[in-house]
Backbone of each chain as ProteinMPNN parsed JSONL, in Angstrom:
{"seq_chain_A": "MRIYADPSLLISRLYPGDSGHAAACAAFRKYARATWLTSAWAEFETINSLRQICLRKPGPLPAVAEALRRLFRHWHQAGPFDRVETDLPEALRECGQLSAAHGTALRMRSADVLHVALLEQINPDLFLTRDKDQFALALARAFPAELVA", "coords_chain_A": {"N_chain_A": [[0.627, 1.506, 15.865], [-1.291, 2.809, 12.95], [-0.16, 3.224, 9.732], [-0.7, 4.318, 6.552], [0.88, 4.088, 3.501], [1.358, 5.635, 0.669], [1.658, 4.786, -2.783], [3.951, 6.246, -3.931], [5.565, 6.354, -1.429], [6.206, 3.186, -1.11], [7.035, 1.952, -3.571], [9.798, 3.209, -3.548], [10.163, 1.924, -1.011], [10.159, -0.953, -2.092], [11.96, -0.509, -4.243], [15.202, -0.969, -4.598], [17.299, 0.619, -6.306], [16.079, 3.031, -6.245], [16.085, 6.994, -5.697], [14.962, 7.651, -3.693], [15.438, 5.554, -1.555], [16.594, 4.782, 0.217], [16.151, 7.089, 2.175], [13.248, 5.938, 2.388], [13.632, 3.543, 4.001], [14.503, 4.372, 6.025], [12.159, 5.469, 7.316], [10.343, 3.156, 7.315], [12.446, 1.894, 9.396], [11.6, 3.988, 11.457], [9.225, 3.842, 12.042], [8.913, 1.223, 13.029], [7.441, -0.688, 14.897], [4.888, -0.661, 13.541], [1.487, -0.901, 12.32], [1.213, -1.528, 8.781], [-0.91, -0.279, 6.613], [-2.45, -1.506, 3.466], [-4.181, -0.827, 0.554], [-6.419, -1.911, -1.747], [-6.623, -0.915, -4.538], [-4.03, 0.749, -3.88], [-1.73, -1.152, -3.868], [-2.321, -2.351, -6.528], [-1.401, 0.051, -7.951], [1.351, 0.287, -7.077], [2.492, -1.909, -7.438], [1.825, -1.878, -10.71], [3.353, -0.233, -11.22], [5.872, -1.076, -10.553], [6.128, -2.565, -12.528], [6.333, -0.55, -14.929], [8.732, 1.165, -14.502], [10.147, -0.482, -15.559], [10.165, -0.275, -18.629], [12.264, 2.249, -18.321], [15.372, 3.556, -19.628], [18.419, 3.043, -18.966], [16.683, 0.083, -17.331], [15.185, -1.929, -14.638], [15.32, -5.586, -15.418], [11.904, -6.968, -16.546], [11.734, -9.607, -14.993], [13.019, -8.616, -12.181], [11.11, -6.903, -11.454], [8.659, -9.035, -11.011], [9.533, -10.363, -8.976], [10.117, -8.474, -7.129], [6.869, -8.011, -6.847], [6.19, -10.361, -5.96], [7.775, -10.174, -3.329], [6.487, -8.413, -2.033], [3.64, -9.08, -2.061], [4.623, -11.238, -0.332], [5.541, -9.94, 2.225], [3.019, -8.707, 2.873], [1.962, -11.31, 3.809], [3.696, -12.477, 6.297], [4.94, -9.989, 7.075], [4.504, -6.85, 8.404], [2.726, -5.318, 6.633], [-1.013, -4.938, 5.879], [-3.905, -5.853, 4.302], [-6.589, -3.52, 3.632], [-9.945, -3.799, 3.628], [-11.675, -2.144, 1.325], [-14.063, 0.401, 0.206], [-14.816, 1.303, -2.642], [-16.32, 2.766, -4.97], [-17.653, 4.304, -2.751], [-15.143, 5.875, -1.775], [-14.496, 7.331, -4.527], [-17.04, 8.989, -4.493], [-15.937, 11.006, -2.884], [-13.74, 11.753, -3.988], [-14.472, 13.471, -5.569], [-15.321, 15.591, -3.859], [-13.059, 16.245, -2.782], [-11.948, 17.356, -4.751], [-13.592, 19.545, -6.101], [-13.537, 21.205, -3.686], [-10.732, 21.457, -3.405], [-9.376, 21.11, -6.039], [-9.017, 23.32, -7.301], [-6.788, 24.903, -6.066], [-4.479, 22.941, -5.176], [-2.415, 21.047, -6.698], [-3.719, 18.113, -7.954], [-3.528, 15.297, -8.923], [-5.158, 12.755, -10.367], [-4.972, 9.911, -9.967], [-4.081, 10.106, -8.27], [-5.329, 11.323, -5.553], [-7.243, 9.184, -5.052], [-6.042, 7.979, -3.159], [-5.544, 9.596, -0.856], [-8.38, 10.148, -0.751], [-9.346, 7.741, 0.287], [-8.736, 7.499, 2.825], [-10.293, 8.656, 4.461], [-11.809, 6.523, 4.65], [-10.081, 4.367, 5.658], [-8.565, 5.835, 7.687], [-5.918, 5.431, 9.094], [-3.467, 6.311, 11.718], [-1.488, 7.606, 11.07], [-0.456, 9.547, 7.705], [1.796, 8.486, 5.303], [3.868, 9.804, 2.104], [6.031, 10.474, -0.157], [5.225, 12.246, -2.173], [5.237, 15.696, -2.499], [2.613, 16.914, -3.109], [0.431, 15.397, -2.412], [1.046, 15.255, 0.196], [0.498, 17.888, 0.756], [-2.217, 17.624, 0.289], [-3.001, 16.199, 1.59], [-2.852, 17.445, 4.437], [-4.493, 19.566, 3.894], [-7.092, 18.313, 3.971], [-7.063, 17.484, 6.892], [-5.939, 15.948, 7.755], [-3.348, 13.258, 9.563], [-0.029, 13.478, 8.724], [3.094, 12.525, 7.184], [5.881, 13.673, 5.354], [8.09, 11.954, 3.67], [11.16, 12.698, 2.747]], "CA_chain_A": [[0.051, 2.365, 15.323], [-1.709, 1.923, 11.856], [-0.155, 3.433, 9.147], [-1.053, 4.112, 5.3], [1.75, 4.86, 3.043], [1.131, 5.673, -0.915], [2.475, 3.915, -3.701], [5.25, 7.235, -3.901], [6.32, 6.079, -0.877], [5.976, 2.025, -1.494], [7.483, 1.794, -4.394], [11.012, 3.779, -2.785], [10.892, 1.066, -0.441], [10.382, -1.592, -2.674], [12.806, -0.689, -5.097], [16.537, -0.698, -3.948], [17.534, 1.771, -6.611], [15.478, 4.369, -6.399], [16.885, 7.958, -5.442], [14.067, 7.867, -2.153], [15.045, 4.038, -1.053], [17.367, 5.531, 1.811], [14.844, 8.062, 3.213], [11.647, 5.138, 2.968], [14.221, 2.169, 4.426], [14.597, 5.192, 7.207], [10.411, 5.695, 7.197], [10.061, 2.33, 8.012], [12.731, 1.518, 11.044], [11.329, 4.707, 12.239], [8.167, 3.099, 12.707], [9.098, -0.548, 12.911], [6.444, -1.156, 15.437], [3.361, 0.054, 12.976], [0.96, -1.649, 11.439], [1.206, -0.389, 7.638], [-1.945, -0.733, 5.954], [-2.636, -1.077, 1.685], [-5.923, -1.229, -0.082], [-5.964, -2.834, -3.168], [-5.884, 0.508, -5.261], [-2.22, 0.919, -3.552], [-1.434, -2.653, -4.235], [-2.286, -2.105, -8.092], [-0.6, 0.893, -8.161], [2.521, 0.054, -6.399], [3.183, -2.896, -8.577], [2.261, -1.462, -11.83], [4.223, 1.204, -11.013], [7.548, -1.468, -10.39], [6.208, -3.085, -14.127], [6.47, 0.649, -15.635], [10.003, 1.373, -14.468], [11.199, -1.763, -16.406], [10.147, 1.126, -19.474], [12.852, 3.269, -18.696], [16.539, 2.833, -20.108], [18.579, 1.46, -18.357], [15.084, -0.011, -16.149], [15.309, -3.158, -14.4], [14.681, -6.816, -16.113], [10.905, -7.585, -15.827], [11.862, -10.05, -13.61], [13.214, -8.269, -11.084], [9.696, -6.606, -10.833], [8.081, -9.581, -10.652], [10.17, -10.656, -7.811], [9.352, -7.21, -5.928], [5.791, -8.301, -6.706], [6.118, -11.448, -4.813], [8.624, -9.776, -2.211], [5.573, -7.168, -1.455], [2.88, -9.902, -1.246], [5.241, -11.991, 1.211], [5.5, -8.735, 3.208], [1.835, -9.129, 3.789], [1.47, -12.645, 4.232], [4.425, -12.701, 7.11], [5.407, -8.746, 7.592], [3.906, -5.624, 8.625], [1.491, -5.002, 5.505], [-2.019, -5.52, 5.833], [-4.832, -5.814, 2.986], [-7.891, -3.077, 4.034], [-11.006, -3.616, 2.281], [-12.712, -0.353, 0.896], [-15.72, 0.473, -0.695], [-14.518, 2.292, -3.871], [-17.714, 4.044, -5.248], [-17.253, 5.948, -2.272], [-13.855, 6.636, -2.269], [-14.723, 8.11, -5.718], [-17.641, 10.196, -4.418], [-14.912, 11.556, -1.774], [-12.75, 12.195, -4.478], [-14.912, 14.56, -6.06], [-15.338, 16.042, -2.759], [-11.639, 16.911, -2.777], [-11.44, 17.731, -6.341], [-14.336, 20.631, -5.52], [-13.121, 21.798, -2.617], [-9.248, 21.684, -3.837], [-8.92, 21.236, -6.957], [-7.967, 24.637, -8.575], [-6.28, 25.534, -5.319], [-3.75, 22.151, -5.183], [-1.718, 19.8, -7.63], [-4.064, 16.993, -7.406], [-3.442, 13.55, -9.98], [-6.435, 11.854, -11.027], [-5.174, 8.23, -9.613], [-3.16, 9.875, -6.274], [-6.308, 11.795, -5.428], [-7.614, 8.259, -4.638], [-5.171, 7.654, -1.631], [-6.204, 10.393, -0.261], [-9.938, 9.614, -0.294], [-9.235, 6.201, 1.105], [-7.939, 8.023, 4.369], [-11.225, 8.855, 5.369], [-12.222, 4.727, 5.294], [-9.165, 3.657, 6.604], [-8.388, 6.441, 8.915], [-4.73, 5.486, 9.924], [-3.024, 7.212, 12.434], [-0.681, 8.525, 10.089], [-0.213, 9.065, 6.276], [2.663, 8.909, 4.706], [4.095, 9.814, 1.589], [7.141, 11.134, -0.495], [4.979, 13.166, -2.997], [4.669, 17.029, -1.796], [1.448, 17.212, -3.271], [0.092, 14.576, -1.844], [1.122, 15.525, 1.564], [-0.55, 19.362, 1.166], [-3.7, 17.225, -0.318], [-3.852, 15.128, 3.2], [-2.6, 18.185, 5.104], [-5.85, 20.135, 3.885], [-8.043, 17.348, 4.477], [-6.474, 17.581, 8.177], [-5.046, 14.08, 8.026], [-2.167, 13.536, 10.008], [0.878, 13.178, 7.356], [4.311, 12.732, 7.0], [6.34, 13.81, 3.774], [9.102, 11.331, 3.61], [11.37, 13.178, 1.656]], "C_chain_A": [[-0.191, 2.076, 13.92], [-1.359, 3.14, 10.596], [-0.43, 3.628, 7.382], [-0.241, 5.276, 4.651], [1.301, 4.761, 1.357], [1.774, 5.128, -1.475], [3.897, 4.912, -4.083], [6.343, 6.413, -2.727], [7.193, 4.124, -0.902], [7.35, 1.421, -2.266], [9.057, 1.824, -3.786], [10.809, 2.619, -1.806], [11.179, -0.169, -0.814], [11.909, -1.853, -3.499], [14.154, 0.096, -4.758], [17.551, 0.419, -4.573], [17.132, 3.056, -7.04], [16.345, 5.364, -5.614], [16.05, 7.979, -3.329], [14.522, 6.354, -1.308], [15.31, 4.666, 0.422], [16.502, 6.091, 2.886], [13.594, 6.697, 3.633], [12.113, 4.163, 3.58], [14.292, 2.838, 6.089], [13.223, 5.1, 8.29], [10.005, 4.387, 8.427], [10.724, 1.569, 9.161], [12.057, 2.539, 12.124], [10.285, 4.045, 13.119], [7.343, 1.704, 12.482], [8.085, -1.288, 13.73], [4.98, -1.262, 14.867], [2.888, -1.153, 12.316], [0.742, -1.053, 9.831], [0.451, -1.01, 7.114], [-1.995, -0.122, 4.552], [-4.217, -1.02, 2.095], [-5.43, -1.712, -1.488], [-5.532, -1.961, -4.253], [-4.255, 0.702, -4.623], [-1.308, -0.796, -4.023], [-1.415, -2.659, -5.825], [-1.221, -1.322, -8.456], [0.936, 0.768, -8.284], [3.556, -1.085, -7.536], [2.855, -2.953, -10.16], [3.162, -0.74, -12.348], [5.594, 0.399, -11.304], [7.479, -2.129, -12.052], [6.658, -1.733, -14.884], [7.474, 1.11, -15.286], [11.007, 0.746, -15.363], [11.122, -0.805, -17.837], [11.564, 1.704, -19.88], [14.238, 2.684, -18.631], [17.595, 3.686, -19.767], [17.301, 1.57, -17.26], [16.014, -1.541, -15.789], [14.586, -4.41, -15.17], [12.876, -6.797, -16.004], [11.07, -8.627, -14.755], [11.947, -9.717, -12.472], [11.786, -7.562, -10.436], [9.326, -7.712, -10.895], [8.703, -10.386, -9.122], [9.858, -9.536, -6.616], [8.175, -7.699, -6.02], [5.539, -9.307, -5.58], [6.753, -11.046, -3.494], [7.147, -9.176, -1.244], [4.543, -7.884, -0.683], [3.491, -10.95, 0.029], [5.283, -11.11, 2.719], [3.945, -8.855, 3.722], [1.363, -10.31, 3.939], [2.411, -12.527, 5.34], [5.357, -11.083, 7.112], [4.51, -7.812, 8.09], [2.638, -5.144, 8.106], [0.057, -5.965, 6.226], [-2.89, -5.109, 5.035], [-6.009, -4.743, 3.596], [-8.975, -3.012, 3.408], [-11.277, -2.365, 2.427], [-13.467, -0.282, -0.22], [-15.108, 2.079, -1.893], [-15.41, 3.395, -4.181], [-17.414, 4.965, -4.019], [-16.41, 6.711, -1.824], [-14.162, 7.513, -3.584], [-15.517, 9.438, -5.843], [-16.939, 11.324, -3.929], [-13.597, 12.682, -2.846], [-13.234, 13.628, -5.382], [-14.899, 15.272, -5.692], [-14.079, 16.948, -2.94], [-11.281, 17.458, -4.37], [-12.407, 19.255, -6.46], [-13.812, 21.464, -4.741], [-11.354, 22.335, -2.904], [-8.644, 21.349, -5.232], [-8.135, 22.381, -8.225], [-7.089, 25.418, -7.461], [-4.394, 24.539, -5.628], [-3.47, 21.381, -6.288], [-2.582, 18.919, -7.166], [-3.922, 16.072, -9.323], [-3.919, 13.459, -9.645], [-6.383, 10.943, -9.852], [-4.215, 8.789, -8.26], [-4.153, 10.553, -5.643], [-6.975, 10.976, -4.56], [-7.052, 7.718, -3.087], [-5.584, 8.456, -0.521], [-7.704, 10.087, 0.839], [-10.371, 8.562, 0.253], [-9.085, 6.357, 2.743], [-9.302, 8.057, 4.863], [-11.987, 7.414, 5.976], [-11.055, 4.256, 6.128], [-8.877, 4.136, 7.778], [-7.178, 5.82, 9.863], [-5.122, 6.517, 10.9], [-1.909, 8.424, 12.11], [-0.408, 8.198, 8.396], [0.829, 9.462, 5.755], [3.299, 8.527, 3.35], [5.409, 10.369, 1.032], [6.754, 12.376, -1.591], [4.322, 14.32, -2.226], [3.383, 17.366, -1.857], [0.059, 16.652, -2.709], [-0.036, 14.915, 0.081], [0.401, 17.051, 2.044], [-1.842, 18.634, 1.297], [-4.007, 16.857, 1.386], [-3.73, 16.193, 4.395], [-3.979, 19.177, 5.15], [-6.757, 19.621, 4.107], [-8.021, 17.122, 5.861], [-6.344, 16.477, 8.466], [-3.804, 14.321, 8.891], [-1.049, 12.576, 8.78], [2.024, 13.525, 7.37], [4.939, 13.165, 5.298], [7.763, 13.179, 4.1], [10.385, 11.857, 2.536], [13.562, 12.842, 2.046]], "O_chain_A": [[0.511, 1.188, 13.436], [-2.231, 3.996, 10.449], [-0.227, 2.505, 6.92], [-0.291, 6.496, 4.807], [0.91, 3.671, 0.938], [2.776, 4.742, -0.873], [4.884, 4.317, -4.515], [7.479, 5.996, -2.955], [8.393, 3.898, -0.751], [8.292, 0.754, -1.839], [9.611, 0.754, -3.533], [11.93, 2.114, -1.861], [12.126, -0.754, -0.289], [12.677, -2.814, -3.474], [14.283, 1.316, -4.654], [18.379, 1.032, -3.898], [17.598, 3.866, -7.842], [17.25, 4.91, -4.913], [16.55, 8.237, -2.234], [13.804, 6.093, -0.343], [14.563, 4.927, 1.366], [16.239, 5.713, 4.028], [13.151, 6.486, 4.761], [11.184, 3.465, 3.985], [14.187, 2.161, 7.111], [13.175, 4.815, 9.487], [9.634, 4.418, 9.6], [10.081, 0.788, 9.861], [11.913, 2.24, 13.31], [10.307, 3.77, 14.318], [6.247, 1.27, 12.129], [7.804, -2.437, 13.388], [4.051, -1.789, 15.479], [3.533, -2.108, 11.885], [0.039, -0.047, 9.742], [0.661, -2.209, 6.932], [-1.773, 1.051, 4.251], [-4.974, -1.091, 3.063], [-4.332, -1.808, -2.036], [-4.453, -2.065, -4.836], [-3.377, 0.768, -5.484], [-0.19, -1.0, -4.495], [-0.359, -3.016, -6.347], [-0.263, -1.73, -9.113], [1.617, 1.048, -9.27], [4.659, -1.06, -8.082], [3.389, -3.796, -10.88], [3.632, -0.609, -13.478], [6.416, 0.888, -12.079], [8.495, -2.211, -12.742], [7.605, -1.991, -15.627], [7.465, 2.132, -15.971], [12.11, 1.105, -15.774], [12.263, -0.549, -18.22], [12.051, 1.756, -21.009], [14.515, 1.7, -17.945], [17.713, 4.846, -20.163], [16.951, 2.542, -16.591], [16.993, -2.051, -16.335], [13.41, -4.299, -15.518], [12.64, -6.45, -14.846], [10.528, -8.461, -13.663], [11.233, -10.218, -11.604], [11.44, -7.642, -9.257], [10.505, -7.991, -10.677], [7.914, -10.935, -8.353], [9.454, -9.763, -5.475], [8.001, -8.14, -4.884], [4.87, -9.132, -4.56], [6.274, -11.579, -2.493], [6.88, -9.47, -0.078], [4.301, -7.768, 0.518], [2.895, -11.3, 1.047], [5.116, -11.498, 3.876], [3.713, -9.083, 4.909], [0.173, -10.374, 4.247], [1.485, -12.271, 6.111], [6.58, -11.212, 7.159], [3.398, -8.336, 8.161], [1.702, -4.692, 8.766], [0.015, -7.059, 6.787], [-2.865, -3.891, 4.863], [-6.615, -5.461, 4.391], [-9.076, -2.138, 2.547], [-11.153, -1.639, 3.413], [-13.424, -0.843, -1.315], [-15.087, 3.306, -1.797], [-15.341, 4.569, -3.818], [-17.019, 6.124, -4.142], [-16.574, 7.886, -1.494], [-13.924, 8.701, -3.364], [-15.297, 10.434, -6.533], [-17.16, 12.46, -4.351], [-12.958, 13.709, -2.618], [-12.511, 14.557, -5.74], [-14.574, 16.229, -6.395], [-14.111, 18.152, -3.196], [-10.21, 17.902, -4.784], [-11.775, 20.168, -6.991], [-13.605, 22.597, -5.174], [-10.92, 23.448, -2.607], [-7.426, 21.354, -5.41], [-7.379, 22.381, -9.197], [-6.642, 26.515, -7.798], [-3.397, 25.102, -6.08], [-4.463, 21.006, -6.911], [-2.479, 18.704, -5.958], [-4.227, 16.415, -10.465], [-3.934, 13.802, -8.463], [-7.218, 10.934, -8.947], [-3.735, 8.031, -7.417], [-3.789, 10.374, -4.48], [-7.379, 11.426, -3.488], [-7.682, 7.181, -2.176], [-5.919, 8.019, 0.58], [-8.009, 9.933, 2.021], [-11.516, 8.369, 0.66], [-9.283, 5.515, 3.62], [-9.465, 7.354, 5.861], [-12.493, 7.175, 7.073], [-11.219, 3.784, 7.253], [-8.839, 3.452, 8.801], [-7.309, 5.694, 11.081], [-6.125, 7.208, 11.08], [-1.616, 9.521, 12.585], [-0.218, 7.092, 7.89], [1.021, 10.672, 5.632], [3.424, 7.327, 3.103], [6.064, 10.85, 1.957], [7.55, 13.263, -1.898], [3.306, 14.227, -1.538], [2.86, 18.006, -0.944], [-1.024, 17.224, -2.592], [-0.971, 14.795, 0.873], [-0.061, 17.354, 3.144], [-2.577, 18.892, 2.251], [-4.946, 17.175, 2.115], [-4.432, 15.952, 5.376], [-4.478, 19.52, 6.222], [-7.63, 20.361, 4.561], [-9.01, 16.5, 6.248], [-6.687, 16.035, 9.562], [-3.277, 15.433, 8.948], [-1.218, 11.489, 8.228], [2.282, 14.716, 7.54], [4.332, 12.894, 4.262], [8.558, 13.847, 4.76], [10.45, 11.262, 1.46], [14.396, 13.166, 1.201]]}, "seq_chain_B": "MKTITKRELSRNPALLSQLKPGESIAVSDREGGLTLRREKRIKLTVEDMEAQTEALQSQCPSMDTLAFLREGEA", "coords_chain_B": {"N_chain_B": [[-12.718, -8.497, 1.864], [-13.931, -11.491, 2.353], [-17.619, -12.713, 2.589], [-19.272, -15.23, 4.273], [-22.038, -17.162, 4.987], [-23.303, -18.675, 8.288], [-24.425, -21.256, 7.563], [-22.785, -22.11, 5.104], [-20.376, -22.161, 6.364], [-20.288, -24.444, 8.182], [-21.361, -26.531, 6.234], [-18.968, -26.564, 4.564], [-16.468, -26.475, 6.291], [-13.533, -26.163, 5.466], [-12.864, -23.966, 4.093], [-12.122, -22.02, 6.095], [-9.399, -23.338, 6.124], [-8.128, -22.249, 3.571], [-7.666, -19.521, 4.284], [-4.964, -17.176, 4.163], [-2.216, -16.458, 6.116], [-3.559, -13.314, 7.664], [-5.423, -12.758, 6.659], [-8.606, -12.478, 6.572], [-12.319, -13.374, 7.301], [-15.263, -13.071, 6.974], [-18.158, -13.609, 8.854], [-21.765, -14.19, 8.468], [-24.41, -13.621, 10.505], [-27.272, -13.755, 12.466], [-26.753, -11.915, 15.062], [-25.171, -10.152, 14.181], [-22.741, -11.044, 13.031], [-19.785, -12.497, 12.759], [-16.228, -12.362, 12.757], [-13.265, -13.594, 11.278], [-9.933, -14.494, 11.715], [-6.626, -15.517, 10.189], [-3.935, -15.297, 11.871], [-0.761, -13.947, 11.752], [2.084, -15.648, 11.36], [4.767, -15.403, 11.201], [7.056, -12.865, 11.651], [8.465, -10.791, 9.956], [11.418, -8.782, 10.717], [12.641, -5.302, 10.126], [15.116, -5.456, 9.7], [15.156, -7.828, 8.032], [13.556, -7.436, 5.841], [15.093, -5.292, 4.546], [17.067, -6.841, 4.194], [16.368, -8.222, 2.077], [15.447, -6.717, -0.063], [17.848, -5.434, -0.451], [19.51, -7.578, -1.334], [18.491, -7.447, -3.773], [19.099, -5.028, -5.644], [21.628, -5.123, -6.78], [20.89, -5.431, -9.3], [18.94, -3.163, -9.885], [18.857, -0.415, -11.612], [19.942, 2.665, -10.906], [17.75, 5.384, -10.083], [15.237, 7.846, -10.054], [12.449, 6.588, -9.033], [10.081, 8.509, -8.306], [9.868, 10.748, -10.014], [10.253, 9.514, -12.745], [7.544, 8.194, -12.979], [6.058, 9.99, -12.966], [6.003, 11.669, -15.25], [4.324, 13.091, -17.826], [1.867, 13.077, -16.485], [-1.191, 13.954, -15.515]], "CA_chain_B": [[-13.062, -9.268, 2.603], [-14.805, -12.548, 2.178], [-18.557, -12.806, 3.503], [-19.79, -16.381, 4.094], [-23.239, -17.647, 5.882], [-22.753, -19.947, 9.374], [-24.819, -22.377, 7.012], [-22.289, -22.499, 4.172], [-19.409, -22.782, 6.693], [-20.952, -25.67, 8.582], [-21.282, -26.84, 5.033], [-17.585, -26.456, 3.909], [-15.139, -26.1, 7.275], [-12.311, -26.06, 4.714], [-13.081, -22.329, 3.772], [-11.111, -21.676, 6.877], [-8.199, -23.647, 5.773], [-7.534, -21.384, 2.669], [-7.296, -18.432, 4.741], [-3.811, -16.973, 4.231], [-1.761, -15.443, 6.968], [-3.414, -11.96, 7.813], [-7.015, -12.377, 5.902], [-9.987, -12.624, 7.517], [-13.188, -13.926, 6.739], [-16.892, -12.267, 7.825], [-19.137, -14.951, 8.519], [-23.088, -13.409, 8.472], [-25.313, -14.258, 11.224], [-28.491, -12.66, 12.815], [-26.278, -11.335, 15.471], [-24.352, -8.906, 13.731], [-21.709, -11.778, 12.326], [-18.224, -12.889, 13.182], [-14.807, -11.886, 11.437], [-12.391, -14.785, 11.433], [-8.682, -13.821, 11.199], [-5.711, -16.142, 10.46], [-2.856, -14.503, 12.229], [0.436, -14.096, 11.137], [2.392, -16.916, 12.067], [5.987, -14.859, 11.035], [6.833, -11.329, 11.51], [9.273, -10.025, 9.325], [12.137, -7.627, 11.411], [12.805, -4.15, 9.607], [16.154, -5.779, 9.074], [14.821, -9.077, 7.918], [13.034, -6.806, 5.073], [16.143, -4.28, 4.035], [17.976, -7.465, 3.593], [15.424, -8.992, 1.066], [15.788, -5.538, -1.02], [19.886, -5.012, -0.814], [19.79, -8.464, -2.141], [18.347, -7.226, -5.437], [20.355, -3.974, -5.431], [22.565, -5.219, -8.263], [19.81, -5.637, -10.942], [18.347, -2.174, -10.23], [19.542, 0.491, -11.872], [19.739, 4.254, -10.15], [16.368, 6.018, -11.02], [14.547, 8.839, -9.535], [11.109, 6.793, -9.822], [8.92, 9.228, -8.633], [10.076, 11.739, -10.863], [9.968, 8.755, -13.688], [6.517, 7.749, -12.882], [4.598, 11.317, -12.951], [6.017, 12.33, -16.46], [3.147, 12.996, -18.324], [0.406, 12.339, -15.683], [-2.372, 14.259, -15.205]], "C_chain_B": [[-13.906, -10.128, 2.524], [-16.146, -12.612, 2.854], [-18.663, -14.281, 3.27], [-21.23, -16.561, 5.21], [-22.616, -18.491, 6.972], [-23.237, -21.634, 8.487], [-23.49, -23.02, 6.127], [-20.754, -22.973, 5.119], [-19.039, -23.716, 7.385], [-20.61, -26.56, 7.415], [-19.553, -27.589, 4.357], [-16.776, -25.882, 5.642], [-13.663, -25.872, 6.512], [-12.069, -24.927, 4.287], [-11.867, -22.044, 4.988], [-9.735, -21.89, 6.824], [-7.805, -23.199, 4.762], [-7.272, -20.517, 3.587], [-5.624, -18.335, 4.941], [-3.716, -15.986, 5.534], [-2.078, -13.796, 6.891], [-4.523, -11.917, 7.25], [-7.729, -13.071, 6.524], [-11.345, -13.269, 6.418], [-14.5, -13.837, 7.575], [-17.881, -13.103, 7.757], [-20.62, -14.195, 9.608], [-23.719, -14.207, 9.945], [-26.753, -12.997, 12.184], [-28.191, -11.55, 13.881], [-25.041, -10.115, 14.974], [-22.969, -9.485, 12.543], [-20.436, -11.767, 13.293], [-17.28, -12.351, 11.995], [-14.077, -12.761, 12.436], [-11.181, -14.487, 10.725], [-7.715, -15.189, 11.646], [-3.879, -15.32, 10.619], [-1.49, -14.713, 11.63], [1.73, -15.212, 11.957], [4.78, -15.935, 12.584], [6.134, -13.554, 11.244], [8.359, -11.234, 10.567], [10.156, -9.126, 10.157], [12.132, -6.657, 10.159], [14.471, -4.423, 8.757], [16.074, -7.115, 7.872], [14.285, -8.007, 5.89], [14.027, -6.131, 4.404], [16.913, -5.665, 3.673], [17.094, -8.173, 2.126], [15.581, -7.757, -0.044], [16.997, -5.092, -1.085], [19.585, -5.984, -1.628], [19.219, -8.347, -3.673], [19.011, -6.037, -6.03], [21.325, -4.02, -6.868], [21.76, -5.293, -9.241], [18.769, -4.35, -10.672], [19.041, -1.052, -10.265], [19.41, 1.941, -11.131], [18.856, 4.646, -10.916], [15.872, 6.536, -9.673], [12.72, 7.719, -10.041], [9.843, 7.425, -9.838], [8.648, 10.388, -9.664], [9.437, 10.782, -12.572], [8.353, 8.366, -14.181], [5.325, 8.983, -13.236], [5.286, 12.122, -14.629], [4.903, 12.406, -17.056], [1.727, 12.983, -17.762], [-0.152, 13.739, -15.497], [-3.47, 14.108, -14.261]], "O_chain_B": [[-15.025, -9.626, 2.626], [-15.926, -12.562, 4.064], [-18.226, -14.714, 2.204], [-21.209, -15.928, 6.265], [-21.529, -19.023, 6.749], [-22.703, -22.732, 8.645], [-23.133, -24.182, 6.324], [-20.074, -23.923, 4.732], [-17.859, -24.059, 7.465], [-19.647, -27.319, 7.528], [-19.234, -28.689, 3.906], [-16.691, -24.67, 5.84], [-12.738, -25.375, 7.154], [-10.883, -24.735, 4.021], [-10.708, -21.866, 4.612], [-8.904, -21.088, 7.25], [-6.689, -23.693, 4.607], [-6.122, -20.798, 3.924], [-5.008, -19.13, 5.65], [-4.521, -15.151, 5.946], [-1.311, -13.015, 6.328], [-4.901, -10.745, 7.234], [-7.499, -14.189, 6.986], [-11.318, -13.519, 5.213], [-14.714, -14.429, 8.633], [-18.466, -13.352, 6.703], [-20.638, -13.845, 10.788], [-23.369, -15.344, 10.263], [-26.857, -11.777, 12.312], [-28.859, -10.518, 13.928], [-24.257, -9.449, 15.652], [-22.411, -8.843, 11.653], [-20.25, -11.126, 14.327], [-17.494, -12.051, 10.821], [-14.1, -12.811, 13.666], [-11.138, -14.261, 9.515], [-7.762, -15.798, 12.714], [-3.038, -14.978, 9.788], [-1.248, -15.753, 11.018], [1.974, -15.257, 13.163], [5.546, -15.931, 13.548], [5.11, -12.933, 10.959], [9.285, -11.945, 10.956], [9.352, -8.269, 10.523], [11.644, -7.124, 9.129], [14.902, -3.903, 7.728], [16.911, -7.247, 6.979], [14.991, -8.223, 4.905], [13.868, -6.409, 3.215], [17.506, -5.531, 2.602], [17.795, -8.575, 1.197], [15.955, -8.218, -1.122], [17.202, -4.216, -1.925], [19.326, -5.615, -2.774], [19.533, -9.121, -4.578], [19.531, -6.258, -7.123], [21.588, -3.146, -7.694], [22.337, -5.138, -10.317], [17.692, -4.467, -11.256], [19.72, -0.62, -9.334], [18.241, 2.092, -10.776], [18.864, 4.473, -12.135], [15.976, 6.002, -8.569], [12.018, 7.984, -11.016], [8.898, 7.294, -10.616], [7.56, 10.83, -10.035], [8.542, 11.19, -13.313], [7.978, 8.26, -15.349], [4.159, 8.886, -13.62], [4.827, 13.221, -14.94], [4.222, 11.443, -16.701], [0.685, 12.9, -18.412], [0.659, 14.648, -15.32], [-4.534, 14.695, -14.453]]}, "name": "protein", "num_of_chains": 2, "seq": "MRIYADPSLLISRLYPGDSGHAAACAAFRKYARATWLTSAWAEFETINSLRQICLRKPGPLPAVAEALRRLFRHWHQAGPFDRVETDLPEALRECGQLSAAHGTALRMRSADVLHVALLEQINPDLFLTRDKDQFALALARAFPAELVAMKTITKRELSRNPALLSQLKPGESIAVSDREGGLTLRREKRIKLTVEDMEAQTEALQSQCPSMDTLAFLREGEA"}
């Protein structure tokens, strides 16, 4: 099974202080045999977000964000994650189509839409997210999706 | 994924040694090309991964990351 998870889930899985960490770990146990696909965009957003949470008071020290970045990379080298190459210009065209079709009816944050657009290229068996808006958008595009709550 | 030609590969076979576990390289040729992939040697278990993140637990203040990262976004 091939799973694409968006950063809402990846951050929860990586950051043990997150309120959704236990649910994210449970999702990984549930799909322990799966290959977890990531894109360059998902990796960037995940790592950048781990750095951003250092801004919260109280938040983790920057060294913790760096440790989590290295851990995420290690999980790509020795764990279940595989980065797939994607065509970003093509994904942006898909974003435009998603916006035209659903932008007035569903909550769609610009940066998040790109993950749903990438599903068209990555074609995973399942899309996992902790974000109910992303879940609704994926379902609206008829992608198999699961909300990890 | 990086793409090289067969000629580049024959001149510099060490390119394959630089591949990290899980990485692939495409070799183009007249017959549609080849993809060479270095398989992962170690497969972390879910339990291994949980132990790795739990080791950082004491340095990670509690928060709802989804809510924090969504503040002010459009």
